[in-house]
N, CA and C atoms as an extended XYZ file, in Angstrom:
345
Properties=species:S:1:pos:R:3:atomname:S:1:resname:S:1:resid:I:1 pbc="F F F"
N       -18.725      139.163      116.545 N   GLN     1
C       -18.408      138.658      115.549 CA  GLN     1
C       -17.393      137.441      116.186 C   GLN     1
N       -16.253      137.311      117.150 N   LEU     2
C       -15.933      136.011      117.284 CA  LEU     2
C       -16.999      135.294      117.779 C   LEU     2
N       -18.050      135.633      118.493 N   ASP     3
C       -19.114      134.236      118.993 CA  ASP     3
C       -19.794      133.841      117.691 C   ASP     3
N       -19.804      134.412      116.741 N   ARG     4
C       -20.344      133.557      115.391 CA  ARG     4
C       -18.997      132.774      114.608 C   ARG     4
N       -18.034      133.112      114.730 N   PHE     5
C       -16.506      132.262      114.496 CA  PHE     5
C       -16.479      131.158      115.216 C   PHE     5
N       -16.872      131.573      116.676 N   LYS     6
C       -16.594      130.076      117.191 CA  LYS     6
C       -17.792      129.376      117.537 C   LYS     6
N       -18.985      129.585      117.206 N   LYS     7
C       -20.152      128.709      117.312 CA  LYS     7
C       -19.963      128.271      115.595 C   LYS     7
N       -19.614      128.311      114.427 N   ALA     8
C       -19.202      127.913      112.997 CA  ALA     8
C       -18.226      127.309      113.726 C   ALA     8
N       -16.651      127.277      114.077 N   THR     9
C       -15.898      126.300      114.299 CA  THR     9
C       -16.761      125.109      115.206 C   THR     9
N       -17.574      125.286      115.900 N   ARG    10
C       -18.040      124.138      116.504 CA  ARG    10
C       -18.901      123.171      115.722 C   ARG    10
N       -19.702      123.883      114.887 N   LYS    11
C       -20.668      123.356      113.982 CA  LYS    11
C       -19.497      122.295      113.225 C   LYS    11
N       -18.659      123.093      112.660 N   TYR    12
C       -17.409      122.076      111.792 CA  TYR    12
C       -16.998      121.165      112.581 C   TYR    12
N       -16.685      121.382      114.034 N   VAL    13
C       -15.838      120.237      114.209 CA  VAL    13
C       -16.682      119.039      114.804 C   VAL    13
N       -18.019      119.548      115.044 N   GLN    14
C       -19.194      118.551      115.488 CA  GLN    14
C       -19.033      118.065      113.714 C   GLN    14
N       -19.584      118.608      113.008 N   GLU    15
C       -19.665      117.865      111.422 CA  GLU    15
C       -18.343      116.833      110.972 C   GLU    15
N       -17.371      117.425      111.110 N   PHE    16
C       -16.219      116.409      111.084 CA  PHE    16
C       -16.250      115.416      111.915 C   PHE    16
N       -16.251      115.239      113.032 N   ARG    17
C       -16.529      114.304      114.449 CA  ARG    17
C       -17.519      113.105      113.689 C   ARG    17
N       -18.915      113.961      113.041 N   GLU    18
C       -19.754      112.787      112.522 CA  GLU    18
C       -19.636      111.837      111.880 C   GLU    18
N       -18.722      112.889      110.454 N   GLY    19
C       -18.197      112.499      109.025 CA  GLY    19
C       -16.967      110.789      109.555 C   GLY    19
N       -16.064      111.300      110.519 N   ILE    20
C       -15.249      110.441      110.419 CA  ILE    20
C       -15.836      109.100      111.365 C   ILE    20
N       -17.025      109.039      112.130 N   TYR    21
C       -17.466      108.256      112.976 CA  TYR    21
C       -18.224      107.444      111.783 C   TYR    21
N       -18.826      108.074      111.316 N   GLY    22
C       -19.985      107.570      109.786 CA  GLY    22
C       -19.152      106.997      108.533 C   GLY    22
N       -17.890      107.226      108.639 N   LEU    23
C       -17.484      106.878      107.182 CA  LEU    23
C       -15.874      105.494      107.671 C   LEU    23
N       -15.894      105.749      109.117 N   LEU    24
C       -14.478      105.130      109.352 CA  LEU    24
C       -14.952      104.059      110.595 C   LEU    24
N       -15.978      104.222      111.288 N   GLY    25
C       -16.478      103.661      112.116 CA  GLY    25
C       -16.149      103.916      113.643 C   GLY    25
N       -15.007      104.772      113.701 N   TRP    26
C       -14.840      105.078      114.853 CA  TRP    26
C       -15.205      106.598      115.498 C   TRP    26
N       -15.616      106.903      116.871 N   LYS    27
C       -15.776      107.980      117.609 CA  LYS    27
C       -14.301      108.524      118.396 C   LYS    27
N       -13.889      109.670      117.774 N   VAL    28
C       -12.623      109.798      117.990 CA  VAL    28
C       -12.429      111.227      118.643 C   VAL    28
N       -12.349      111.164      119.944 N   GLU    29
C       -11.874      111.971      121.089 CA  GLU    29
C       -10.601      112.887      121.227 C   GLU    29
N        -9.788      113.664      121.219 N   MET    30
C        -8.662      113.736      121.599 CA  MET    30
C        -8.393      115.063      123.062 C   MET    30
N        -7.825      113.941      123.890 N   LYS    31
C        -7.728      114.872      124.907 CA  LYS    31
C        -6.675      115.059      125.477 C   LYS    31
N        -5.989      116.225      126.254 N   ARG    32
C        -4.614      116.471      126.517 CA  ARG    32
C        -4.614      116.095      128.496 C   ARG    32
N        -3.936      114.921      128.407 N   GLU    33
C        -3.920      114.620      129.358 CA  GLU    33
C        -2.214      114.619      130.049 C   GLU    33
N        -2.035      115.738      131.352 N   GLY    34
C        -0.805      115.804      131.891 CA  GLY    34
C         0.323      116.647      130.670 C   GLY    34
N        -0.406      117.514      129.515 N   GLY    35
C         0.380      118.016      128.672 CA  GLY    35
C         0.774      117.424      127.994 C   GLY    35
N         0.036      115.783      127.397 N   VAL    36
C         0.023      115.252      126.163 CA  VAL    36
C        -1.338      115.047      125.654 C   VAL    36
N        -0.994      115.065      124.663 N   MET    37
C        -2.150      115.035      123.640 CA  MET    37
C        -2.199      113.171      123.320 C   MET    37
N        -3.886      113.172      123.593 N   ARG    38
C        -3.932      111.177      123.139 CA  ARG    38
C        -5.431      111.340      122.707 C   ARG    38
N        -5.484      110.426      121.769 N   TRP    39
C        -6.281      109.825      120.814 CA  TRP    39
C        -7.437      108.626      121.912 C   TRP    39
N        -8.546      109.485      121.844 N   HIS    40
C        -9.736      107.832      122.574 CA  HIS    40
C       -10.635      107.789      121.380 C   HIS    40
N       -10.434      106.257      120.883 N   LEU    41
C       -11.207      105.772      119.822 CA  LEU    41
C       -12.105      104.558      120.897 C   LEU    41
N       -13.368      105.207      119.834 N   PHE    42
C       -14.849      103.935      120.391 CA  PHE    42
C       -15.059      103.193      119.190 C   PHE    42
N       -15.506      102.408      118.860 N   PRO    43
C       -15.606      101.699      117.979 CA  PRO    43
C       -16.985      101.757      117.414 C   PRO    43
N       -17.646      101.767      116.530 N   ARG    44
C       -19.172      101.579      116.016 CA  ARG    44
C       -19.167      100.455      116.038 C   ARG    44
N       -18.798       99.611      115.962 N   HIS    45
C       -19.351       98.091      115.846 CA  HIS    45
C       -18.807       97.390      116.702 C   HIS    45
N       -18.638       97.768      118.164 N   GLY    46
C       -18.213       97.331      119.117 CA  GLY    46
C       -19.163       96.997      120.370 C   GLY    46
N       -18.279       96.973      121.347 N   GLN    47
C       -19.524       96.262      122.653 CA  GLN    47
C       -19.509       97.909      123.552 C   GLN    47
N       -20.329       97.872      124.156 N   ALA    48
C       -20.226       99.390      125.241 CA  ALA    48
C       -18.521       99.244      126.113 C   ALA    48
N       -18.122      100.356      126.195 N   GLY    49
C       -17.095      100.255      127.009 CA  GLY    49
C       -15.767       99.980      126.485 C   GLY    49
N       -15.517       99.298      125.189 N   GLN    50
C       -14.182       99.240      124.106 CA  GLN    50
C       -13.832      100.821      124.058 C   GLN    50
N       -12.556      100.944      124.148 N   GLU    51
C       -11.670      101.887      124.103 CA  GLU    51
C       -10.554      101.616      123.829 C   GLU    51
N       -10.281      102.392      123.098 N   LEU    52
C        -8.601      102.416      122.303 CA  LEU    52
C        -7.914      103.779      122.528 C   LEU    52
N        -6.681      103.957      123.163 N   ILE    53
C        -6.135      105.240      123.773 CA  ILE    53
C        -4.823      105.101      122.663 C   ILE    53
N        -4.505      106.208      121.964 N   PHE    54
C        -3.496      106.020      121.308 CA  PHE    54
C        -2.837      107.832      121.340 C   PHE    54
N        -1.309      107.489      121.673 N   GLN    55
C        -0.295      108.638      121.686 CA  GLN    55
C         0.522      108.910      120.887 C   GLN    55
N         0.956      109.739      120.460 N   LEU    56
C         1.833      110.534      119.512 CA  LEU    56
C         3.428      110.222      120.020 C   LEU    56
N         4.036      109.547      119.100 N   ARG    57
C         5.614      108.892      119.888 CA  ARG    57
C         6.353      110.079      119.643 C   ARG    57
N         7.419      110.429      120.729 N   PRO    58
C         7.975      111.606      120.030 CA  PRO    58
C         9.090      111.106      119.030 C   PRO    58
N         9.292      112.049      118.057 N   PRO    59
C         9.947      111.792      116.921 CA  PRO    59
C        11.701      111.368      117.397 C   PRO    59
N        12.118      110.064      116.389 N   GLU    60
C        13.653      109.884      117.252 CA  GLU    60
C        14.436      110.924      116.099 C   GLU    60
N        15.579      111.201      116.826 N   ALA    61
C        16.860      111.653      116.192 CA  ALA    61
C        16.878      111.278      114.903 C   ALA    61
N        16.951      112.690      114.008 N   GLY    62
C        17.518      112.096      112.278 CA  GLY    62
C        15.949      111.479      111.726 C   GLY    62
N        15.094      111.305      112.248 N   SER    63
C        14.207      110.742      111.085 CA  SER    63
C        12.786      111.960      111.132 C   SER    63
N        12.648      111.192      109.419 N   ALA    64
C        12.145      112.787      108.847 CA  ALA    64
C        10.620      111.826      108.198 C   ALA    64
N        10.101      110.528      108.952 N   GLY    65
C         9.204      109.591      108.603 CA  GLY    65
C         7.903      110.258      109.018 C   GLY    65
N         6.976      109.594      108.838 N   SER    66
C         5.189      109.863      109.076 CA  SER    66
C         5.211      110.034      111.048 C   SER    66
N         4.595      110.597      111.451 N   PRO    67
C         3.649      110.166      112.606 CA  PRO    67
C         3.868      108.864      113.254 C   PRO    67
N         4.292      108.477      114.174 N   GLU    68
C         3.998      107.138      114.921 CA  GLU    68
C         3.304      106.901      116.432 C   GLU    68
N         2.386      106.490      116.328 N   PHE    69
C         1.438      106.315      117.334 CA  PHE    69
C         1.884      105.076      118.475 C   PHE    69
N         1.480      105.157      119.418 N   GLU    70
C         1.350      104.404      120.188 CA  GLU    70
C         0.078      103.682      120.909 C   GLU    70
N        -0.275      102.412      120.957 N   LEU    71
C        -1.374      102.056      121.604 CA  LEU    71
C        -1.077      102.212      123.200 C   LEU    71
N        -1.744      102.678      123.894 N   LEU    72
C        -1.817      102.562      125.470 CA  LEU    72
C        -2.707      101.871      125.812 C   LEU    72
N        -2.233      101.198      126.751 N   ALA    73
C        -3.279      100.294      128.141 CA  ALA    73
C        -4.616      100.485      128.173 C   ALA    73
N        -5.069       99.688      127.906 N   THR    74
C        -6.690       99.558      128.665 CA  THR    74
C        -7.081       98.088      128.207 C   THR    74
N        -7.941       98.208      128.933 N   GLU    75
C        -8.725       96.815      129.343 CA  GLU    75
C        -8.938       96.028      128.004 C   GLU    75
N        -9.573       96.440      126.932 N   TRP    76
C        -9.514       96.547      125.441 CA  TRP    76
C        -8.122       95.883      125.038 C   TRP    76
N        -7.131       96.858      125.069 N   ALA    77
C        -6.077       96.939      124.471 CA  ALA    77
C        -5.017       95.731      124.541 C   ALA    77
N        -5.480       95.479      126.173 N   GLU    78
C        -4.839       94.153      126.664 CA  GLU    78
C        -5.617       93.112      126.431 C   GLU    78
N        -6.749       92.726      125.924 N   GLU    79
C        -7.432       91.989      124.996 CA  GLU    79
C        -7.027       91.708      123.753 C   GLU    79
N        -6.709       92.689      123.236 N   LEU    80
C        -6.169       92.861      121.621 CA  LEU    80
C        -4.789       92.146      121.370 C   LEU    80
N        -3.795       92.015      122.778 N   GLN    81
C        -2.654       91.587      122.327 CA  GLN    81
C        -2.533       90.337      122.103 C   GLN    81
N        -3.601       89.472      121.895 N   GLU    82
C        -3.336       88.191      121.849 CA  GLU    82
C        -4.031       88.210      120.335 C   GLU    82
N        -4.095       88.644      119.357 N   ASP    83
C        -4.649       89.136      117.914 CA  ASP    83
C        -3.122       88.982      117.117 C   ASP    83
N        -2.650       88.161      116.875 N   ARG    84
C        -1.952       88.266      116.331 CA  ARG    84
C        -1.483       89.052      115.506 C   ARG    84
N        -2.591       88.867      114.062 N   GLN    85
C        -3.046       89.441      112.803 CA  GLN    85
C        -3.236       90.852      113.113 C   GLN    85
N        -3.993       91.253      114.119 N   ALA    86
C        -3.774       92.964      114.464 CA  ALA    86
C        -3.133       93.458      114.711 C   ALA    86
N        -2.074       93.065      115.481 N   MET    87
C        -1.092       93.264      116.237 CA  MET    87
C         0.112       93.463      115.599 C   MET    87
N        -0.139       92.746      114.304 N   ALA    88
C         1.327       92.797      113.585 CA  ALA    88
C         0.868       94.339      112.358 C   ALA    88
N        -0.168       94.785      112.331 N   PHE    89
C        -0.472       96.111      111.974 CA  PHE    89
C         0.215       96.958      112.389 C   PHE    89
N         0.520       96.974      113.686 N   LEU    90
C         0.652       98.083      114.754 CA  LEU    90
C         2.593       97.915      114.644 C   LEU    90
N         2.949       96.603      115.204 N   GLU    91
C         4.165       96.181      115.609 CA  GLU    91
C         5.106       96.146      114.642 C   GLU    91
N         4.635       95.428      113.257 N   VAL    92
C         5.719       95.224      112.350 CA  VAL    92
C         5.882       96.657      111.352 C   VAL    92
N         4.292       96.912      110.750 N   TYR    93
C         4.184       98.119      109.553 CA  TYR    93
C         3.809       99.108      110.059 C   TYR    93
N         3.493       99.520      111.470 N   GLY    94
C         3.400      101.266      111.921 CA  GLY    94
C         2.378      101.340      111.709 C   GLY    94
N         1.109      100.395      111.135 N   ALA    95
C         0.097      101.222      110.418 CA  ALA    95
C        -1.092      100.917      111.126 C   ALA    95
N        -1.445      101.889      111.493 N   VAL    96
C        -2.737      102.403      112.575 CA  VAL    96
C        -4.226      101.816      111.766 C   VAL    96
N        -4.102      102.432      110.582 N   PRO    97
C        -5.476      102.148      109.751 CA  PRO    97
C        -5.462      101.158      109.674 C   PRO    97
N        -4.418      100.259      109.514 N   GLY    98
C        -4.528       98.697      109.315 CA  GLY    98
C        -4.930       97.836      110.510 C   GLY    98
N        -3.889       98.227      111.650 N   PHE    99
C        -4.624       97.722      113.373 CA  PHE    99
C        -6.367       98.071      113.065 C   PHE    99
N        -6.874       99.333      113.104 N   LEU   100
C        -8.272       99.520      113.551 CA  LEU   100
C        -8.858       98.593      112.465 C   LEU   100
N        -8.691       98.420      110.927 N   ALA   101
C        -9.130       97.913      109.852 CA  ALA   101
C        -9.778       96.213      110.555 C   ALA   101
N        -8.718       95.618      110.908 N   SER   102
C        -8.726       94.266      111.356 CA  SER   102
C        -9.575       94.390      112.674 C   SER   102
N        -9.447       95.015      113.695 N   VAL   103
C       -10.261       94.887      114.784 CA  VAL   103
C       -11.667       95.499      114.091 C   VAL   103
N       -12.006       96.242      113.693 N   THR   104
C       -13.322       96.623      113.003 CA  THR   104
C       -14.124       95.388      112.547 C   THR   104
N       -13.053       94.862      111.379 N   SER   105
C       -13.888       93.628      110.718 CA  SER   105
C       -13.786       92.611      111.425 C   SER   105
N       -13.083       91.986      112.893 N   ASP   106
C       -13.069       91.039      113.578 CA  ASP   106
C       -14.509       91.509      113.988 C   ASP   106
N       -14.933       92.676      114.904 N   SER   107
C       -16.063       92.719      115.923 CA  SER   107
C       -17.056       92.827      114.885 C   SER   107
N       -17.532       92.857      113.493 N   ILE   108
C       -18.611       92.653      112.981 CA  ILE   108
C       -18.199       90.848      112.502 C   ILE   108
N       -17.138       90.193      112.464 N   ALA   109
C       -17.855       89.125      111.926 CA  ALA   109
C       -17.882       88.367      113.266 C   ALA   109
N       -17.846       88.517      114.453 N   GLN   110
C       -18.050       87.898      115.689 CA  GLN   110
C       -19.697       88.155      116.253 C   GLN   110
N       -20.197       89.123      115.758 N   ARG   111
C       -21.737       89.880      115.956 CA  ARG   111
C       -22.411       89.484      115.020 C   ARG   111
N       -21.777       88.888      113.875 N   GLY   112
C       -22.551       87.565      112.705 CA  GLY   112
C       -23.160       88.655      112.140 C   GLY   112
N       -23.945       88.369      110.822 N   VAL   113
C       -24.813       88.717      109.651 CA  VAL   113
C       -26.146       89.096      110.118 C   VAL   113
N       -26.717       90.353      109.776 N   PRO   114
C       -28.030       90.072      110.815 CA  PRO   114
C       -28.770       89.680      109.866 C   PRO   114
N       -29.996       88.879      110.643 N   ALA   115
C       -31.314       88.415      110.109 CA  ALA   115
C       -32.425       88.702      109.059 C   ALA   115
């Protein structure tokens, strides 16, 4: 019975990952690194090897707001520091979805419209 539960859970998680990738255009992997959970994101509409890594910021004392994520250094994240519009979503608004949408939009625009 435990084996059936594990198999069903793996299937559910796989379907969830595929749904996120299909709907949002980002492959998401959660990895525990040094006791800290990190979210590794890989774009559907990007180039091979592009990766963004986010880590949950510890909550500030007395704050009851929503969780905030920090963009960690990767080669691609360093390149994106030049994109003021995309970075404003993170730095001004704390909006990871807006940041990812901006990055996705730019990636698609750079590839051009298929003939």
